[in-house]
C-alpha positions as semicolon CSV with decimal commas, in nm:
position;residue;x (nm);y (nm);z (nm)
1;X;0,188;0,227;2,041
2;X;-0,125;0,010;2,037
3;X;-0,125;-0,302;1,828
4;X;-0,345;-0,315;1,521
5;X;-0,691;-0,441;1,612
6;X;-0,826;-0,485;1,263
7;X;-0,920;-0,769;1,033
8;X;-0,685;-0,847;0,744
9;X;-0,862;-0,899;0,412
10;X;-0,712;-1,023;0,088
11;X;-0,860;-0,932;-0,249
12;X;-0,709;-1,124;-0,537
13;X;-0,779;-0,921;-0,850
14;X;-0,792;-1,236;-1,058
15;X;-1,163;-1,269;-1,131
16;X;-1,262;-0,986;-0,895
17;X;-1,134;-0,667;-1,058
18;X;-1,456;-0,480;-0,980
19;X;-1,441;-0,575;-0,613
20;X;-1,081;-0,450;-0,592
21;X;-1,171;-0,126;-0,773
22;X;-1,461;-0,058;-0,535
23;X;-1,244;-0,130;-0,231
24;X;-0,961;0,095;-0,355
25;X;-1,187;0,384;-0,453
26;X;-1,382;0,366;-0,126
27;X;-1,059;0,374;0,073
28;X;-0,884;0,639;-0,137
29;X;-1,174;0,885;-0,122
30;X;-1,158;0,874;0,261
31;X;-0,789;0,972;0,263
32;X;-0,690;1,324;0,362
33;X;-0,527;1,551;0,104
34;X;-0,189;1,483;0,268
35;X;-0,242;1,106;0,257
36;X;-0,345;1,126;-0,110
37;X;-0,028;1,322;-0,191
38;X;0,172;1,064;0,001
39;X;0,011;0,771;-0,185
40;X;0,009;0,920;-0,538
41;X;0,298;1,170;-0,510
42;X;0,062;1,438;-0,641
43;X;-0,259;1,623;-0,569
44;X;-0,549;1,445;-0,735
45;X;-0,924;1,483;-0,731
46;X;-1,213;1,246;-0,682
47;X;-1,269;1,191;-1,055
48;X;-0,903;1,094;-1,101
49;X;-0,922;0,854;-0,805
50;X;-1,225;0,682;-0,953
51;X;-1,060;0,643;-1,296
52;X;-0,742;0,513;-1,132
53;X;-0,933;0,258;-0,923
54;X;-1,116;0,135;-1,233
55;X;-0,805;0,115;-1,452
56;X;-0,531;-0,009;-1,217
57;X;-0,468;-0,381;-1,203
58;X;-0,285;-0,472;-0,884
59;X;-0,194;-0,838;-0,858
60;X;-0,297;-0,835;-0,495
61;X;-0,479;-0,597;-0,261
62;X;-0,452;-0,638;0,115
63;X;-0,670;-0,435;0,346
64;X;-0,726;-0,387;0,716
65;X;-1,090;-0,347;0,807
66;X;-1,198;-0,160;1,118
67;X;-1,527;-0,002;1,220
68;X;-1,706;-0,118;0,907
69;X;-1,462;0,000;0,638
70;X;-1,121;-0,073;0,493
71;X;-0,895;0,174;0,675
72;X;-0,556;0,072;0,533
73;X;-0,464;-0,076;0,196
74;X;-0,149;-0,223;0,046
75;X;-0,138;-0,291;-0,328
76;X;0,111;-0,529;-0,493
77;X;0,193;-0,479;-0,862
78;X;0,409;-0,742;-1,030
79;X;0,668;-0,583;-1,259
80;X;0,836;-0,863;-1,447
81;X;0,863;-1,222;-1,333
82;X;1,034;-1,175;-0,995
83;X;0,992;-0,807;-0,905
84;X;0,697;-0,615;-0,759
85;X;0,614;-0,261;-0,656
86;X;0,395;-0,192;-0,357
87;X;0,188;0,104;-0,245
88;X;0,053;0,161;0,106
89;X;-0,208;0,402;0,240
90;X;-0,362;0,440;0,585
91;X;-0,644;0,677;0,677
92;X;-0,524;0,954;0,910
93;X;-0,736;0,848;1,209
94;X;-0,586;0,498;1,192
95;X;-0,221;0,592;1,159
96;X;0,010;0,505;1,446
97;X;-0,177;0,180;1,527
98;X;0,058;-0,059;1,344
99;X;-0,174;-0,104;1,045
100;X;0,093;-0,017;0,787
101;X;0,350;-0,246;0,946
102;X;0,099;-0,533;0,964
103;X;0,002;-0,492;0,597
104;X;0,363;-0,458;0,486
105;X;0,463;-0,777;0,665
106;X;0,168;-0,971;0,523
107;X;0,242;-0,839;0,172
108;X;0,603;-0,959;0,187
109;X;0,479;-1,309;0,272
110;X;0,232;-1,305;-0,015
111;X;0,499;-1,172;-0,252
112;X;0,728;-1,462;-0,160
113;X;0,443;-1,705;-0,228
114;X;0,397;-1,537;-0,570
115;X;0,762;-1,606;-0,657
116;X;0,867;-1,244;-0,613
117;X;1,234;-1,195;-0,522
118;X;1,250;-0,816;-0,484
119;X;0,992;-0,562;-0,371
120;X;1,015;-0,186;-0,414
121;X;0,826;0,099;-0,250
122;X;0,866;0,467;-0,332
123;X;0,765;0,726;-0,073
124;X;0,826;1,092;0,008
125;X;1,136;1,187;0,202
126;X;0,925;1,317;0,492
127;X;0,724;0,994;0,538
128;X;0,900;0,873;0,852
129;X;0,647;0,598;0,923
130;X;0,712;0,435;0,585
131;X;1,086;0,475;0,632
132;X;1,067;0,289;0,965
133;X;0,848;0,015;0,818
134;X;1,088;-0,035;0,525
135;X;1,399;-0,032;0,743
136;X;1,234;-0,281;0,979
137;X;1,188;-0,513;0,681
138;X;1,558;-0,487;0,593
139;X;1,520;-0,249;0,299
140;X;1,802;-0,072;0,123
141;X;1,697;0,294;0,092
142;X;1,801;0,521;-0,194
143;X;1,708;0,890;-0,210
144;X;1,592;1,019;-0,547
145;X;1,419;1,342;-0,655
146;X;1,276;1,427;-0,313
147;X;1,153;1,072;-0,264
148;X;1,298;0,757;-0,118
149;X;1,300;0,420;-0,284
150;X;1,310;0,113;-0,059
151;X;1,419;-0,221;-0,206
152;X;1,370;-0,544;-0,016
153;X;1,521;-0,878;-0,118
154;X;1,293;-1,163;-0,016
């Protein structure tokens, strides 16, 4: 597997909510239907994606830029003082290049710096790439309602 040859970008949503919303929406609308279902656990349309990008408030957005656009995104949402949930999406043509693993690793470092002690990611049972990324980070995996929940203690 080739290593990720992309540039890591960090978008703090503090003071730049509109920049984060534009980045998320631009990335999400390039995802395939399968990748959208994987990210949102549902089928959603363009209008819904735009509203979600404008209304969500991630504490941190990390992206990998390649060929002029953000091709992979990881969002960190603080839930309480020491816990966060994360969401990861990678455009189909860029999967298998290590982008998800690179973002996940960077996000864990940022989460530690934010004072986060536990991180959780929920993903579908058939998302083997996310399972491998989570296991590689030392996650405890629990199966629930057709999905898997990975918890990582930092």
